[in-house]
PABA-28172 format. One record per residue (C-alpha): residue in one letter; z negated, x negated, y negated. Coordinates in steps of 0.5 Angstrom, whole numbers. Layout:
N
<tivo res="A" w="Z" u="X" v="Y"/>
...
This chain:
156
<tivo res="M" w="-116" u="-87" v="-139"/>
<tivo res="A" w="-117" u="-94" v="-140"/>
<tivo res="M" w="-116" u="-93" v="-147"/>
<tivo res="E" w="-121" u="-89" v="-148"/>
<tivo res="V" w="-126" u="-93" v="-144"/>
<tivo res="W" w="-125" u="-99" v="-148"/>
<tivo res="A" w="-125" u="-95" v="-155"/>
<tivo res="P" w="-133" u="-95" v="-153"/>
<tivo res="I" w="-134" u="-101" v="-150"/>
<tivo res="F" w="-131" u="-104" v="-157"/>
<tivo res="S" w="-135" u="-100" v="-161"/>
<tivo res="L" w="-141" u="-102" v="-157"/>
<tivo res="A" w="-140" u="-109" v="-157"/>
<tivo res="G" w="-139" u="-109" v="-165"/>
<tivo res="V" w="-145" u="-106" v="-166"/>
<tivo res="A" w="-149" u="-110" v="-161"/>
<tivo res="L" w="-145" u="-116" v="-165"/>
<tivo res="G" w="-148" u="-113" v="-172"/>
<tivo res="G" w="-155" u="-112" v="-170"/>
<tivo res="G" w="-155" u="-119" v="-167"/>
<tivo res="L" w="-152" u="-122" v="-174"/>
<tivo res="T" w="-157" u="-117" v="-178"/>
<tivo res="A" w="-163" u="-121" v="-174"/>
<tivo res="L" w="-161" u="-127" v="-175"/>
<tivo res="S" w="-159" u="-127" v="-182"/>
<tivo res="Q" w="-166" u="-123" v="-183"/>
<tivo res="R" w="-170" u="-129" v="-179"/>
<tivo res="A" w="-167" u="-134" v="-183"/>
<tivo res="T" w="-169" u="-131" v="-190"/>
<tivo res="Q" w="-176" u="-130" v="-187"/>
<tivo res="R" w="-176" u="-137" v="-186"/>
<tivo res="S" w="-173" u="-139" v="-192"/>
<tivo res="A" w="-178" u="-135" v="-196"/>
<tivo res="E" w="-184" u="-137" v="-192"/>
<tivo res="R" w="-182" u="-145" v="-193"/>
<tivo res="L" w="-181" u="-143" v="-201"/>
<tivo res="E" w="-188" u="-141" v="-200"/>
<tivo res="E" w="-192" u="-146" v="-197"/>
<tivo res="R" w="-188" u="-151" v="-202"/>
<tivo res="R" w="-191" u="-146" v="-207"/>
<tivo res="Q" w="-198" u="-147" v="-205"/>
<tivo res="A" w="-197" u="-155" v="-204"/>
<tivo res="A" w="-195" u="-155" v="-211"/>
<tivo res="A" w="-201" u="-151" v="-214"/>
<tivo res="T" w="-206" u="-155" v="-209"/>
<tivo res="S" w="-203" u="-161" v="-213"/>
<tivo res="E" w="-204" u="-158" v="-220"/>
<tivo res="A" w="-211" u="-156" v="-218"/>
<tivo res="R" w="-213" u="-163" v="-215"/>
<tivo res="R" w="-210" u="-166" v="-221"/>
<tivo res="A" w="-213" u="-162" v="-226"/>
<tivo res="E" w="-220" u="-164" v="-222"/>
<tivo res="Q" w="-218" u="-171" v="-223"/>
<tivo res="I" w="-217" u="-170" v="-230"/>
<tivo res="Q" w="-223" u="-167" v="-231"/>
<tivo res="A" w="-227" u="-172" v="-227"/>
<tivo res="I" w="-224" u="-178" v="-231"/>
<tivo res="K" w="-226" u="-174" v="-238"/>
<tivo res="D" w="-233" u="-173" v="-236"/>
<tivo res="F" w="-234" u="-180" v="-233"/>
<tivo res="I" w="-231" u="-182" v="-241"/>
<tivo res="A" w="-236" u="-178" v="-244"/>
<tivo res="C" w="-242" u="-180" v="-240"/>
<tivo res="A" w="-239" u="-188" v="-241"/>
<tivo res="Q" w="-239" u="-186" v="-249"/>
<tivo res="D" w="-246" u="-183" v="-248"/>
<tivo res="A" w="-249" u="-190" v="-245"/>
<tivo res="E" w="-245" u="-194" v="-250"/>
<tivo res="R" w="-248" u="-191" v="-256"/>
<tivo res="A" w="-255" u="-192" v="-252"/>
<tivo res="A" w="-253" u="-199" v="-251"/>
<tivo res="Y" w="-252" u="-200" v="-259"/>
<tivo res="S" w="-258" u="-196" v="-261"/>
<tivo res="R" w="-263" u="-200" v="-257"/>
<tivo res="P" w="-269" u="-202" v="-260"/>
<tivo res="E" w="-270" u="-210" v="-261"/>
<tivo res="A" w="-278" u="-210" v="-258"/>
<tivo res="W" w="-277" u="-208" v="-251"/>
<tivo res="G" w="-281" u="-201" v="-249"/>
<tivo res="D" w="-283" u="-200" v="-256"/>
<tivo res="D" w="-279" u="-193" v="-256"/>
<tivo res="E" w="-280" u="-188" v="-251"/>
<tivo res="D" w="-275" u="-183" v="-254"/>
<tivo res="W" w="-269" u="-189" v="-253"/>
<tivo res="N" w="-272" u="-190" v="-247"/>
<tivo res="S" w="-271" u="-183" v="-244"/>
<tivo res="A" w="-265" u="-182" v="-247"/>
<tivo res="A" w="-262" u="-188" v="-244"/>
<tivo res="S" w="-264" u="-187" v="-237"/>
<tivo res="G" w="-262" u="-180" v="-238"/>
<tivo res="A" w="-254" u="-182" v="-240"/>
<tivo res="M" w="-254" u="-188" v="-234"/>
<tivo res="T" w="-257" u="-182" v="-229"/>
<tivo res="R" w="-251" u="-178" v="-232"/>
<tivo res="L" w="-246" u="-184" v="-232"/>
<tivo res="W" w="-248" u="-186" v="-224"/>
<tivo res="I" w="-247" u="-178" v="-222"/>
<tivo res="A" w="-239" u="-178" v="-226"/>
<tivo res="E" w="-238" u="-184" v="-223"/>
<tivo res="R" w="-239" u="-182" v="-216"/>
<tivo res="H" w="-235" u="-176" v="-217"/>
<tivo res="L" w="-230" u="-179" v="-220"/>
<tivo res="V" w="-230" u="-184" v="-214"/>
<tivo res="L" w="-229" u="-178" v="-209"/>
<tivo res="L" w="-224" u="-175" v="-213"/>
<tivo res="G" w="-220" u="-180" v="-216"/>
<tivo res="D" w="-215" u="-185" v="-213"/>
<tivo res="A" w="-218" u="-191" v="-209"/>
<tivo res="D" w="-214" u="-196" v="-214"/>
<tivo res="L" w="-219" u="-193" v="-219"/>
<tivo res="H" w="-226" u="-194" v="-215"/>
<tivo res="A" w="-227" u="-202" v="-216"/>
<tivo res="P" w="-225" u="-201" v="-225"/>
<tivo res="V" w="-230" u="-195" v="-225"/>
<tivo res="H" w="-235" u="-198" v="-221"/>
<tivo res="T" w="-235" u="-205" v="-225"/>
<tivo res="Y" w="-234" u="-201" v="-232"/>
<tivo res="G" w="-240" u="-197" v="-230"/>
<tivo res="R" w="-244" u="-203" v="-228"/>
<tivo res="A" w="-242" u="-207" v="-235"/>
<tivo res="L" w="-245" u="-201" v="-238"/>
<tivo res="N" w="-251" u="-201" v="-234"/>
<tivo res="Q" w="-252" u="-208" v="-237"/>
<tivo res="A" w="-251" u="-207" v="-243"/>
<tivo res="V" w="-256" u="-202" v="-244"/>
<tivo res="W" w="-262" u="-206" v="-241"/>
<tivo res="R" w="-259" u="-211" v="-245"/>
<tivo res="E" w="-258" u="-216" v="-238"/>
<tivo res="I" w="-252" u="-219" v="-243"/>
<tivo res="G" w="-256" u="-225" v="-246"/>
<tivo res="D" w="-253" u="-226" v="-253"/>
<tivo res="V" w="-246" u="-223" v="-252"/>
<tivo res="E" w="-245" u="-217" v="-256"/>
<tivo res="V" w="-244" u="-210" v="-253"/>
<tivo res="N" w="-237" u="-209" v="-255"/>
<tivo res="E" w="-235" u="-216" v="-253"/>
<tivo res="H" w="-239" u="-215" v="-246"/>
<tivo res="L" w="-235" u="-208" v="-245"/>
<tivo res="E" w="-228" u="-209" v="-248"/>
<tivo res="E" w="-225" u="-212" v="-242"/>
<tivo res="H" w="-228" u="-207" v="-237"/>
<tivo res="K" w="-226" u="-201" v="-241"/>
<tivo res="I" w="-219" u="-203" v="-242"/>
<tivo res="A" w="-219" u="-205" v="-234"/>
<tivo res="F" w="-222" u="-198" v="-233"/>
<tivo res="M" w="-217" u="-194" v="-237"/>
<tivo res="A" w="-211" u="-198" v="-235"/>
<tivo res="A" w="-213" u="-196" v="-228"/>
<tivo res="A" w="-215" u="-188" v="-230"/>
<tivo res="R" w="-208" u="-188" v="-233"/>
<tivo res="A" w="-204" u="-191" v="-227"/>
<tivo res="S" w="-208" u="-186" v="-223"/>
<tivo res="L" w="-205" u="-180" v="-227"/>
<tivo res="A" w="-198" u="-183" v="-228"/>
<tivo res="S" w="-198" u="-183" v="-220"/>
<tivo res="P" w="-194" u="-176" v="-217"/>
């Protein structure tokens, strides 16, 4: 009789142990899948943010080029060319918007070079640079901005 009682008890214990191990295994697999999904989402968010930063830098560079073009094409006699004045004002407005956008999206190390380069462009466009050539006035600030932008994009 003892053998008849122990056989079902061992069988029941085996079923309970197997069920418990299966539940633990499924829980571990679920946790692993959740962690993998969190890492995947973090990587996707990081890539999207990087793409936004790259686009903001590209937009700023394009606006800076427009402002630089306006600085080079400025007429000698101030106020004689309404078309130039309108185009220069528009270029500077777009530059300041792009600068603020880049400050919002870019690294903190990029803020000062972006602002300094923008101010240098503003001075060049409105000829607040005296007898200094436009390219001489802008070169140092442009190099500093480009170096900061490269460093910003290189950081993980």
